[in-house]
C-alpha positions in Angstrom: 102.4 82.9 99.1 103.8 85.9 97.1 104.5 86.7 93.9 107.5 88.6 92.6 109.9 86.1 91.2 107.8 84.5 93.3 104.9 83.6 94.2 104.1 83.2 96.6 104.4 84.9 95.9 103.7 83.8 98.3 102.5 80.5 94.5 99.5 80.6 91.9 96.6 81.3 91.7 95.9 83.6 89.3 97.6 86.6 90.6 100.9 84.8 91.3 100.7 84.4 87.2 100.6 87.9 86.8 103.4 88.4 89.2 105.4 85.6 87.6 104.8 87.5 84.1 105.9 90.9 85.8 108.9 89.4 87.8 110.0 87.8 84.6 110.4 91.3 83.1 110.8 93.3 86.1 112.5 91.2 88.7 115.1 90.0 86.3 115.2 93.4 84.5 115.3 92.1 81.2 113.6 89.0 80.8 110.1 88.0 79.6 108.0 91.1 78.7 110.7 93.9 78.4 111.4 96.2 75.5 113.5 97.4 72.9 115.7 100.3 74.2 114.8 103.6 73.4 117.8 106.0 72.5 116.9 109.0 74.6 117.1 107.2 78.2 120.8 106.0 77.4 121.5 109.6 75.7 120.1 111.1 79.3 122.5 109.0 81.1 125.5 110.0 78.9 124.8 113.8 78.8 124.4 113.8 82.5 127.7 111.8 83.1 129.8 114.7 84.0 127.5 116.1 86.6 126.5 112.9 88.4 128.3 110.5 90.6 128.8 107.0 89.1 126.3 105.9 91.7 123.6 108.7 90.5 124.4 107.6 86.9 123.9 103.9 87.8 120.7 104.7 89.1 119.4 106.8 86.3 120.7 103.6 84.1 118.4 101.4 86.1 115.6 103.8 85.7 116.0 103.8 82.1 116.0 100.1 81.9 113.1 99.8 84.1 111.1 102.1 81.8 112.0 100.1 78.6 111.0 97.0 80.2 107.3 98.6 80.8 107.4 99.7 77.3 106.8 96.0 76.4 104.5 95.0 79.5 101.1 96.5 79.4 100.0 94.1 81.8 103.1 95.0 84.4 101.7 98.7 84.0 98.4 97.7 84.9 99.6 95.8 88.1 101.6 99.0 89.0 98.5 101.0 88.6 99.1 102.8 85.8 96.9 103.2 82.7 99.4 103.4 80.0 98.7 100.9 77.1 95.4 100.2 79.0 93.9 98.3 76.1 96.9 96.1 75.1 98.1 92.5 76.2 101.8 91.6 76.5 103.6 89.9 73.5 104.5 86.5 74.5 105.5 85.1 71.2 108.8 83.2 71.2 110.2 86.0 69.1 109.4 88.6 71.9 111.0 86.1 74.3 114.0 85.9 72.2 114.7 89.4 72.0 114.0 89.7 75.7 116.9 87.3 76.5 119.3 89.0 74.1 118.3 92.5 75.7 119.2 90.6 79.3 122.6 89.5 77.7 123.5 93.1 76.0 122.1 95.3 79.3 124.3 93.1 81.7 127.4 93.6 79.3 126.5 97.4 79.0 126.5 97.7 82.8 129.6 95.9 83.6 131.4 98.0 80.7 130.1 101.5 82.1 130.2 101.1 85.7 132.8 100.3 88.2 131.3 98.8 91.1 134.4 100.0 93.4 133.4 103.4 92.6 129.8 103.1 93.8 128.4 103.9 97.2 127.2 100.8 99.2 123.6 101.0 98.2 124.6 101.2 94.5 126.9 98.9 94.8 124.3 96.4 96.3 121.9 97.4 93.4 124.6 96.5 90.7 125.3 93.2 92.4 121.7 92.2 92.6 121.0 93.2 88.9 124.0 91.3 87.8 122.7 88.3 90.0 119.3 88.3 88.3 120.7 88.8 84.9 122.9 85.9 85.4 120.1 83.6 86.8 118.0 84.6 83.7 120.7 83.8 81.3 121.1 80.4 83.2 117.7 79.5 83.0 117.3 80.3 79.0 118.0 76.6 78.2 115.3 75.3 80.2 112.7 78.1 79.2 110.3 75.7 77.9 110.2 73.3 80.6 108.0 75.4 82.8 104.7 74.2 81.7 102.8 77.1 79.8 99.4 75.5 81.4 99.0 73.5 84.4 96.1 73.1 86.7 97.7 75.2 89.3 98.6 78.3 87.4 98.5 79.4 83.7 97.1 82.1 81.4 93.7 80.1 81.3 93.1 81.5 85.0 95.5 84.3 85.0 93.6 86.4 82.1 90.2 86.6 83.6 91.7 87.1 87.2 93.9 90.1 85.9 90.9 91.6 84.1 88.8 91.4 87.5 91.7 92.2 89.9 93.9 94.5 88.0 92.0 96.3 85.4 90.5 99.4 87.1 87.2 100.8 85.5 86.9 104.6 86.7 86.1 106.1 83.3 84.6 105.4 80.0 87.9 105.2 78.7 88.7 102.4 81.3 85.8 100.6 80.1 86.8 100.8 76.4 90.1 99.6 77.3 88.6 96.7 79.0 86.4 95.8 76.1 89.4 95.9 74.0 91.3 93.7 76.1 88.4 91.3 76.0 88.5 91.6 72.1 92.4 90.7 72.3 91.6 87.5 74.5 91.5 85.3 71.8 95.1 86.2 69.9 96.7 86.7 73.3 95.6 83.3 74.3 96.5 81.7 71.0 100.2 83.0 71.6 100.5 80.9 74.7 98.6 78.1 73.1 101.3 77.9 70.2 103.9 77.9 72.8 102.5 74.7 74.6 102.1 73.0 71.3 105.6 73.4 70.8 106.2 72.1 74.3 104.3 69.2 73.8 106.0 68.3 70.6 109.3 68.5 72.4 108.0 65.9 74.9 107.4 68.7 77.7 103.6 68.4 79.1 102.1 68.0 82.4 100.7 64.7 83.8 97.2 63.5 82.3 95.4 64.3 85.6 96.6 68.0 85.4 94.8 68.4 82.1 91.8 66.9 83.9 91.7 69.8 86.4 92.3 72.3 83.9 89.5 71.2 81.6 87.1 71.6 84.8 88.3 74.9 85.6 87.8 76.3 81.9 84.3 74.4 82.3 83.6 76.4 85.3 85.1 79.6 83.9 82.9 79.2 80.9 79.7 78.3 82.6 76.8 81.0 82.7 75.5 83.7 80.3 76.6 84.5 77.6 78.8 81.2 77.3 76.0 79.0 77.4 71.9 79.0 77.9 72.4 79.4 81.6 70.5 82.3 82.8 73.3 82.9 85.5 75.9 85.4 84.4 79.2 83.9 84.2 82.1 85.2 86.4 83.5 87.3 83.4 80.3 88.7 82.6 79.4 89.4 86.1 82.6 91.5 86.6 82.3 93.6 83.4 78.6 94.3 84.5 79.7 95.4 88.0 82.4 97.7 86.8 80.2 99.3 84.0 77.3 99.7 86.5 79.6 101.7 88.7 80.4 104.2 86.1 78.7 107.7 86.5 77.1 107.9 83.2 73.6 107.8 81.5 71.9 104.2 81.5 71.9 104.2 77.7 75.7 104.5 77.7 76.1 101.7 80.2 73.9 99.6 78.1 76.0 100.3 75.0 79.3 99.3 76.9 77.9 96.0 78.3 76.4 95.0 75.0 80.0 95.4 73.5 81.8 93.6 76.3 79.0 90.7 76.1 79.6 90.6 72.5 83.5 90.5 73.2 83.0 87.5 75.5 81.0 85.7 72.8 83.3 86.3 69.7 86.6 86.5 71.5 86.8 85.1 74.9 84.5 81.8 74.2 86.3 80.9 70.8 89.5 81.1 72.7 88.9 79.0 75.2 87.1 76.4 73.0 90.4 76.5 71.1 92.4 75.7 74.2 89.9 73.3 75.4 90.4 71.3 71.9 94.1 71.5 72.4 94.0 70.1 76.1 91.9 67.4 75.0 94.2 66.2 72.2 97.2 66.5 74.5 95.7 64.9 77.3 94.8 61.7 75.4 98.7 61.3 74.6 100.0 62.6 78.0 101.3 60.0 80.4 101.2 59.9 84.3 104.9 60.2 85.0 105.2 63.2 87.5 108.7 64.3 88.2 111.0 66.8 86.4 113.2 63.5 85.7 110.8 62.8 82.8 111.6 65.9 80.8 114.5 66.4 78.4 117.6 67.0 80.4 115.3 66.8 83.4 117.9 66.5 86.2 119.8 69.4 85.1 116.6 71.5 84.8 115.5 70.4 88.4 119.2 71.1 89.8 119.0 74.9 88.1 115.4 75.2 89.4 116.8 74.6 93.1 119.6 77.0 92.9 117.1 79.7 91.5 114.6 79.3 94.1 116.7 78.8 97.3 119.6 80.9 96.3 121.9 78.3 97.5 124.1 75.6 96.1 122.4 72.9 98.1 122.0 69.6 96.0 118.8 67.7 95.7 120.3 65.3 97.9 121.3 67.6 100.9 117.8 69.0 100.6 116.3 66.0 101.1 118.4 65.0 104.1 117.7 68.2 105.6 114.0 67.7 105.3 114.2 64.5 106.8 116.2 65.8 109.8 113.6 68.8 110.2 110.7 66.5 110.2 112.2 64.2 113.0 112.8 67.5 115.0 109.3 68.9 114.9 107.7 65.6 115.6 109.5 65.7 119.0 108.1 69.1 119.5 104.5 67.9 118.6 104.7 64.9 121.0 105.5 67.5 123.9 101.9 69.0 122.9 100.3 65.7 122.5 101.3 65.2 125.9 100.3 68.8 127.3 96.6 68.2 125.9 96.3 64.6 127.5 96.1 62.5 124.3 97.3 58.9 124.6 98.5 57.1 121.5 101.1 57.5 118.7 101.8 60.7 116.9 100.1 59.3 113.7 97.3 58.6 116.0 97.1 61.9 117.1 97.2 63.3 113.5 94.4 61.2 112.6 92.4 62.6 115.5 93.0 65.8 114.4 91.9 65.0 110.8 88.9 63.3 112.0 87.7 66.0 114.5 85.2 63.9 116.2 84.2 66.9 118.3 83.9 69.3 115.4 85.9 71.9 117.2 88.6 72.4 114.6 86.6 73.3 111.5 84.0 75.9 110.7 81.0 74.4 109.0 81.1 74.0 105.4 78.5 76.6 104.5 78.3 80.2 103.6 77.9 81.2 107.0 81.0 79.1 108.2 83.1 80.6 105.4 82.2 84.1 106.7 83.5 83.2 110.2 86.8 82.1 108.8 87.2 85.4 107.2 86.2 87.4 110.1 88.4 85.4 112.3 91.4 85.6 109.8 90.8 89.5 109.7 90.7 89.8 113.6 93.8 87.6 113.9 95.8 90.2 111.4 94.3 93.1 113.0 95.4 92.2 116.6 99.0 91.5 115.2 98.9 94.8 113.4 98.3 96.5 116.9 101.3 95.1 118.3 103.7 95.7 115.5 105.6 98.3 117.6 106.9 95.5 119.8 108.9 93.9 116.6 109.3 96.4 114.0 110.2 100.2 113.5 109.2 100.3 109.7 105.5 99.2 108.8 103.7 99.1 105.8 101.4 101.8 104.9 99.1 99.6 102.4 96.0 98.2 104.0 95.5 94.5 103.6 92.1 92.7 103.1 91.2 89.0 103.5 89.2 87.5 100.9 87.9 84.2 99.6 89.3 82.5 96.5 86.8 82.9 93.6 84.9 79.6 93.3 85.8 79.1 89.6 89.3 78.8 90.4 89.2 77.4 93.9 89.5 73.7 93.4 92.8 74.3 91.5 94.3 76.8 93.8 96.3 76.7 96.9 94.8 76.8 100.6 96.2 80.3 100.9 98.1 83.1 98.8 98.8 86.9 98.9 98.6 89.4 96.0 100.5 92.6 97.0 98.9 95.9 96.8 99.1 98.6 94.0 102.0 101.1 94.6 99.7 103.8 94.3 97.3 102.8 97.0 94.2 101.8 94.6 94.3 98.4 95.4 95.0 96.7 99.0 97.3 93.8 99.7 94.9 90.7 99.7 95.2 87.6 101.8 93.3 84.9 99.6 91.8 82.0 101.7 90.7 78.9 99.7 87.4 77.9 101.5 86.2 75.4 98.9 86.2 72.9 101.6 86.3 74.0 105.2 87.7 70.5 106.4 90.8 71.8 104.5 91.1 74.8 106.5 91.4 74.0 110.1 90.8 76.4 113.0 94.1 75.4 114.6 96.2 76.3 111.5 94.4 79.7 111.3 96.6 81.8 113.2 99.9 80.6 111.5 98.4 81.0 108.0 97.2 84.5 108.6 100.6 85.5 109.9 102.3 84.0 107.1 100.2 85.6 104.3 99.1 88.9 106.0 101.0 90.7 109.1 103.9 90.3 109.8 104.4 87.8 106.7 103.8 88.9 103.0 102.1 92.0 103.3 104.3 93.1 105.9 107.5 92.4 103.6 106.2 93.0 100.1 104.3 96.4 101.0 107.5 97.7 102.9 109.5 96.9 99.8 107.3 98.6 97.5 107.4 101.5 99.7 111.1 101.7 100.2 112.4 105.2 99.0 115.7 105.5 97.1 116.0 102.0 95.5 115.8 101.3 91.9 112.3 99.8 90.9 113.7 96.5 90.0 114.5 96.1 93.8 111.4 97.3 95.0 109.2 95.0 92.6 111.6 92.0 92.0 111.8 89.2 94.7 113.7 85.9 95.7 111.5 83.1 96.8 113.8 81.7 99.4 113.8 85.3 100.8 110.0 85.9 100.6 108.8 82.6 101.7 111.6 82.2 104.4 110.4 85.4 105.7 106.7 84.2 105.5 107.6 81.2 107.3 109.7 83.3 110.0 106.5 85.2 110.4 104.6 82.1 111.5 107.4 81.6 114.4 107.5 85.2 115.5 104.3 85.5 117.0 105.3 82.3 119.4 108.1 84.8 120.8 105.4 87.3 121.3 103.4 85.0 123.7 100.9 84.2 120.9 99.4 80.7 120.0 98.3 80.6 123.8 96.2 77.6 122.9 98.2 74.4 122.6 96.0 73.6 119.7 96.9 76.4 117.9 100.8 76.2 118.7 100.3 72.5 117.2 98.9 74.2 114.4 102.1 76.6 113.9 104.1 73.4 114.3 102.0 71.8 111.8 102.4 74.6 109.1 106.4 74.3 109.9 106.3 70.3 109.4 104.5 70.9 106.2 107.3 73.0 104.9 109.8 70.8 106.1 108.1 67.6 104.5 108.1 69.6 101.2 112.1 69.4 101.3 111.4 65.6 101.3 108.4 65.2 98.9 109.8 67.7 96.1 113.3 66.1 95.9 111.6 62.9 96.2 109.3 63.6 93.3 111.9 65.2 90.9 115.2 63.5 92.2 114.3 59.9 93.5 111.5 59.3 91.0 108.8 58.9 93.7 105.4 58.4 92.4 102.5 60.8 93.1 100.9 58.3 95.4 104.3 57.6 97.1 104.5 61.3 97.9 100.7 61.8 99.1 101.3 58.8 101.5 104.4 60.3 102.8 102.6 63.4 103.6 99.7 61.7 105.5 101.9 59.5 107.5 104.1 62.6 108.6 101.7 65.4 108.9 98.3 66.1 110.3 97.0 67.6 107.0 93.8 66.1 105.6 93.8 63.9 102.6 92.6 66.5 100.2 95.5 68.9 101.4 97.9 66.4 100.8 96.8 65.5 97.5 96.4 69.0 96.3 99.9 70.0 97.5 101.6 67.0 95.8 99.8 67.9 92.6 101.2 71.6 93.1 104.7 70.4 93.5 104.7 68.2 90.6 103.9 70.9 88.2 106.2 73.5 90.1 109.6 71.8 90.5 111.7 73.1 93.5 109.5 76.2 94.3 108.3 74.3 97.5 111.8 73.7 98.7 112.4 77.5 99.2 110.3 78.0 102.4 112.0 76.2 104.8 115.7 76.7 103.3 114.7 80.6 103.8 113.4 80.3 107.1 116.4 78.3 108.4 118.8 81.0 107.3 116.6 83.8 109.1 116.5 81.9 112.4 120.5 81.5 112.0 121.1 85.0 111.3 119.0 86.3 114.3 120.7 83.7 116.6 124.1 84.9 115.3 123.1 88.6 115.7 121.8 87.8 119.5 125.0 85.9 120.3 127.3 88.8 118.8 125.4 91.7 120.4 124.0 90.4 123.7 122.2 93.0 125.5 122.6 95.4 122.6 120.5 93.3 120.3 117.3 94.8 119.3 114.9 92.7 117.4 112.9 96.1 116.0 116.4 96.8 114.4 117.2 93.3 113.2 114.0 93.1 111.5 114.6 96.6 110.0 118.0 95.3 108.7 116.2 92.3 106.9 113.5 94.3 105.3 115.0 97.6 104.5 117.0 96.4 101.4 114.3 94.5 100.0 114.4 90.9 98.8 117.9 89.5 98.7 119.7 86.1 97.9 120.3 84.3 101.2 124.2 84.7 101.0 123.8 88.4 100.2 121.3 89.0 103.1 123.9 87.2 105.4 126.5 89.8 104.4 124.2 92.7 105.0 123.3 91.4 108.6 127.0 90.8 109.3 127.6 94.6 108.2 124.7 95.7 110.4 126.3 93.6 113.4 129.6 95.2 112.9 128.3 98.9 112.7 126.4 98.1 116.1 129.5 96.7 117.7 131.0 100.0 116.6 128.6 102.6 117.6 
């Protein structure tokens, strides 16, 4: 999963929470976490108007707006590898959010009044169109700004704060350590801002189901376990992070001891009280929360869900249409699976084959649920990605420069996290892209799905697309760091299919795993719309997955719990993949022997993330240019 306006990103997933915070500010260029416009950048644009083309002026305007947004998002600066305002957290109060909303409106009006799209070159015209689309989407979503749960078991600042500190805040100098400590000292105020919003949500009748609170409280308990938060001799995850970073500094021991002492004090006086306050709020809300699951239970829930579907899929498909598409795709993939079932000599129904794969009587489909088994999984996933990297020239002209690593999800958050997700690299190369695998229970990570999952999260999937997008030259920053879930996750799912065309998935069980992953995304169309539009119960949705997919029960239950607190997001994957396959088939038919898959992939990737309708237009232009050449 990613995470730009996604999240994959490619969702959460602490990093996905960080990316969502960034995407709100940056992908939409004017939503959450943006800044009041300083006069100088606009003056610069005006002064250079006589010497620049309109396209150059527009790009300068985009750059000025981007810098304004960064002025009010220290966390985004850190995510991008910058060390400006390194000791600060974003302002996430309602006052700041309202200011940002007004800036979105003002900036959209300013762009429309200042620039004529007919006088722009093709690249600038596309940037104009994308900025306009993103701003319009942000404005349309404003009435539902509080429908997205501030805290849920799947994502939220209760996990995003510690993982941001661990994974984003580099400590290379004493000054960096001072900023790290200052951020620890600021956790209580920062978390309180989110808590105030969550309390307002609850008062308005917007809160997750009771069972989601139960999971959040377990996660917080894990995070607050260990020194200096309790009498446990073992250090907590946050103290371990502070110790590791300070110990790595090239300073004398006395200076290290002083920094660590101050960090420990901040954990005791700021972080612990913040999480105690949060725990008390959650316990109070949990007692009053019910267990209705779908978005339909929320005020204006039906309209909220429709708006979410449009935003996530970048299409006008209705919930009913998406539901029927899901049922059709599930049936098609079942037929392909029956062919594999016959190939491996299994006698019985498809559901019996699913149960055979779950039970794994010969223990051939899972690694041991031990540290050794987890190490085997990480090594094999790395090898799969390395093997694909070695063959990229067969499918791509442009390749990512950034490195990628495969890591285990940290134990304190693995019970609430998805099975796999991706964190994009730092633009300056200081941090690689990371494919996180959730190895809490190895039975939920079958070997036969390893290939497809590694391709999706790593290469040629999210790492390929997101790293290339960040590395594109000549595009405004909002296009290099923004995103559209249907495009990003559609590419991820397409990337599971692509190796099949290269002769990979040689083992029929691995090919079954590929189909199982595609089936999972098709079933999402059914259960997401079932939960949020047709008022299915949580258990009804779980049983649908258990009946129609080979995934283990724990996987099915965790997935449904994710879809409940993230309405609509899960529909984007399959919608995006289907459109990409349609575009490829259309290009192959139009170009015949002149079709070059490497050029097609470049045409898909070299403009950054796009709404699906815009992507179709760009591919049509590419086809036309090929036909004329």
